[in-house]
C-alpha positions as CSV (number, residue, x, y, z in Angstrom):
1,X,29.9,-8.2,-14.6
2,X,29.1,-9.5,-18.1
3,X,26.6,-7.9,-20.5
4,X,25.3,-9.9,-23.5
5,X,23.8,-7.8,-26.2
6,X,22.5,-8.2,-29.9
7,X,23.7,-6.3,-32.9
8,X,24.2,-2.6,-32.0
9,X,22.7,-1.6,-35.4
10,X,19.4,-3.2,-34.7
11,X,18.9,-4.0,-31.0
12,X,17.1,-1.0,-29.2
13,X,16.9,-3.1,-25.8
14,X,20.5,-3.9,-26.0
15,X,21.3,-0.2,-26.4
16,X,19.4,0.5,-23.2
17,X,21.2,-2.1,-21.2
18,X,24.6,-1.0,-22.4
19,X,23.9,2.8,-21.6
20,X,22.8,1.7,-18.2
21,X,26.0,-0.2,-17.6
22,X,28.1,2.8,-18.8
23,X,26.0,5.0,-16.5
24,X,26.7,3.0,-13.5
25,X,30.5,3.6,-13.7
26,X,31.1,-0.1,-13.0
27,X,33.4,-2.3,-15.0
28,X,31.8,-4.8,-17.3
29,X,32.6,-7.2,-20.2
30,X,30.6,-6.8,-23.3
31,X,29.5,-9.8,-25.4
32,X,27.7,-9.3,-28.8
33,X,25.7,-12.1,-30.1
34,X,24.4,-11.5,-33.7
35,X,20.7,-11.7,-33.9
36,X,19.1,-14.3,-36.0
37,X,22.5,-15.6,-37.2
38,X,23.1,-19.2,-38.2
39,X,23.9,-20.2,-34.5
40,X,21.1,-18.0,-33.1
41,X,18.7,-20.8,-32.0
42,X,21.7,-22.9,-30.5
43,X,23.0,-19.7,-28.7
44,X,19.5,-18.9,-27.2
45,X,19.4,-22.2,-25.6
46,X,22.8,-21.9,-24.0
47,X,23.4,-21.4,-20.3
48,X,24.2,-17.8,-20.7
49,X,20.8,-17.2,-22.3
50,X,18.5,-19.7,-20.5
51,X,17.2,-17.5,-17.6
52,X,16.0,-14.8,-20.1
53,X,14.0,-17.0,-22.4
54,X,16.6,-16.2,-25.2
55,X,16.2,-12.5,-25.2
56,X,18.8,-9.7,-24.9
57,X,20.1,-7.9,-23.2
58,X,21.2,-10.0,-20.1
59,X,23.5,-8.9,-17.4
60,X,25.4,-11.5,-15.4
61,X,26.7,-10.1,-12.1
62,X,28.6,-13.0,-10.5
63,X,26.0,-15.8,-10.2
64,X,23.1,-13.2,-10.4
65,X,21.4,-12.9,-13.8
66,X,19.2,-9.9,-14.7
67,X,17.4,-9.6,-18.0
68,X,15.2,-6.8,-19.4
69,X,16.6,-3.4,-19.7
70,X,14.5,-1.6,-17.1
71,X,15.4,-4.4,-14.6
72,X,19.1,-3.8,-15.5
73,X,18.7,0.0,-14.8
74,X,17.2,-0.7,-11.3
75,X,19.8,-3.3,-10.5
76,X,22.6,-0.9,-11.3
77,X,21.0,1.8,-9.5
78,X,20.8,-0.3,-6.3
79,X,24.5,-1.3,-6.8
80,X,25.8,2.2,-7.2
81,X,23.6,5.1,-6.2
82,X,19.9,5.7,-7.3
83,X,20.7,9.4,-7.9
84,X,23.0,8.3,-10.8
85,X,19.8,7.1,-12.6
86,X,16.7,8.8,-11.1
87,X,16.0,12.4,-10.1
88,X,16.5,13.4,-6.5
89,X,13.3,15.5,-6.5
90,X,10.3,13.3,-5.5
91,X,7.9,14.8,-8.1
92,X,10.5,14.6,-10.8
93,X,11.4,11.0,-9.8
94,X,7.7,9.9,-10.0
95,X,7.3,11.4,-13.5
96,X,10.7,9.9,-14.6
97,X,9.6,6.5,-13.5
98,X,6.3,6.8,-15.1
99,X,7.9,7.9,-18.5
100,X,10.4,4.9,-18.3
101,X,7.5,2.5,-17.8
102,X,5.5,4.0,-20.6
103,X,8.4,3.6,-22.9
104,X,8.8,0.0,-21.8
105,X,5.2,-1.0,-22.4
106,X,3.9,1.3,-25.2
107,X,4.5,2.8,-28.6
108,X,4.0,-0.4,-30.5
109,X,3.2,1.1,-33.8
110,X,6.5,3.0,-33.8
111,X,8.5,0.1,-32.7
112,X,7.0,-2.2,-35.4
113,X,6.8,0.0,-38.3
114,X,10.1,2.0,-37.6
115,X,12.5,-0.7,-36.2
116,X,15.8,0.6,-35.0
117,X,18.6,0.6,-37.7
118,X,21.3,3.2,-36.8
119,X,23.0,2.7,-40.1
120,X,20.0,4.0,-42.2
121,X,18.6,7.4,-43.0
122,X,15.3,7.9,-44.9
123,X,13.6,11.0,-46.1
124,X,10.1,11.8,-47.4
125,X,8.4,8.8,-45.8
126,X,4.6,8.7,-45.2
127,X,3.8,7.5,-41.6
128,X,0.5,5.7,-40.4
129,X,-1.8,7.6,-38.1
130,X,-0.7,5.1,-35.3
131,X,3.0,5.9,-35.7
132,X,2.3,9.8,-35.7
133,X,0.2,9.3,-32.6
134,X,3.1,7.6,-30.8
135,X,5.4,10.2,-31.8
136,X,3.1,13.0,-30.6
137,X,2.8,11.3,-27.3
138,X,6.5,11.2,-27.0
139,X,6.8,14.8,-27.8
140,X,4.3,15.6,-25.1
141,X,6.3,13.6,-22.6
142,X,9.6,15.2,-23.5
143,X,8.0,18.7,-23.5
144,X,6.5,18.1,-19.9
145,X,9.8,16.8,-18.6
146,X,12.0,19.7,-20.0
147,X,9.4,22.3,-19.0
148,X,9.0,21.1,-15.4
149,X,12.2,19.5,-14.5
150,X,14.8,20.2,-17.2
151,X,16.2,23.3,-15.9
152,X,19.5,21.9,-14.5
153,X,20.9,20.7,-17.9
154,X,20.2,19.7,-21.4
155,X,18.6,16.2,-20.7
156,X,15.0,15.4,-20.0
157,X,15.3,15.9,-16.3
158,X,18.3,18.1,-16.5
159,X,21.1,15.6,-15.9
160,X,21.6,12.4,-17.8
161,X,19.8,9.5,-16.3
162,X,17.4,6.5,-16.7
163,X,14.8,8.2,-18.7
164,X,17.3,9.4,-21.4
165,X,18.6,5.8,-21.4
166,X,15.1,4.4,-22.0
167,X,14.3,7.0,-24.8
168,X,17.7,6.9,-26.5
169,X,16.5,4.3,-29.2
170,X,13.6,6.5,-29.9
171,X,16.1,9.3,-30.6
172,X,17.8,7.0,-33.0
173,X,14.6,6.0,-34.6
174,X,13.5,9.6,-35.2
175,X,16.8,10.3,-36.9
176,X,16.6,7.2,-39.1
177,X,13.2,7.8,-40.3
178,X,13.3,11.6,-40.5
179,X,10.3,12.2,-38.3
180,X,9.7,15.9,-37.9
181,X,10.0,17.1,-34.3
182,X,9.5,20.6,-32.6
183,X,12.8,22.7,-32.2
184,X,13.1,21.8,-28.5
185,X,13.0,18.0,-29.3
186,X,15.5,18.5,-32.1
187,X,17.8,20.3,-29.6
188,X,17.4,17.4,-27.1
189,X,18.1,14.8,-29.9
190,X,21.3,16.5,-30.8
191,X,22.5,16.5,-27.2
192,X,21.8,12.8,-27.1
193,X,23.4,11.9,-30.3
194,X,26.5,13.9,-29.4
195,X,26.9,12.2,-26.2
196,X,30.2,10.2,-25.9
197,X,28.3,6.9,-25.2
198,X,26.0,7.4,-28.2
199,X,28.7,8.1,-30.4
200,X,30.6,5.1,-29.5
201,X,27.5,2.8,-30.0
202,X,26.7,4.4,-33.4
203,X,30.3,4.1,-34.6
204,X,30.5,0.4,-33.3
205,X,27.3,-0.2,-35.3
206,X,28.8,1.1,-38.3
207,X,31.6,-1.5,-38.2
208,X,29.4,-4.6,-37.6
209,X,29.5,-7.0,-40.4
210,X,26.1,-8.4,-39.8
211,X,23.0,-7.4,-41.9
212,X,19.5,-8.5,-41.2
213,X,17.7,-8.1,-44.5
214,X,14.2,-7.7,-43.3
215,X,15.2,-4.7,-41.3
216,X,17.1,-3.1,-44.0
217,X,13.9,-2.1,-45.8
218,X,11.1,-2.0,-43.3
219,X,7.4,-1.6,-44.3
220,X,7.4,2.2,-43.4
221,X,10.4,2.8,-45.8
222,X,8.7,0.9,-48.6
223,X,5.6,3.3,-48.5
């Protein structure tokens, strides 16, 4: 398998695809393509990118191409064992799928105003009501998952799985922008940030030479 990703410092969806590949336990080749670089337009039109419409991440599995992080998670779950990614309990699995889907389709204010940048740390920022509303909804989801199904371990549904993968970039964003969270969420974030794969991703991001200037001082940080 070959996984094509963008810059680790900035590409939240790439983080999800990469974590999914790590969770699968399958061997894969990793190819990083710098976002918005001088050759970006040419690269997007290449054979490797064509099926995805020029977006990352992209997983090539033989002649099969899978794009979009949630699709990659499901593809890898089918290839390995679904219990690697989704809870065994039916009720827990239903909630986990709903949380993953909500992350996939929602929280636009948080995404736009607080873009992922693993190399930055801000303090004392003022957030719009829309960002705070997104953060509050995420806290509500995390609290429900932990209270109802988190008894078997420190992750949202006890053991590490697809939902933790989908919310991993949110953990990174909350750390970058200094969003205040309740103690249970801070504990969960610490668990995620200390996970070996997150540490590997963050360390690799620090070593990247590429800088996207417009993401170095986002609108939220200017306020």
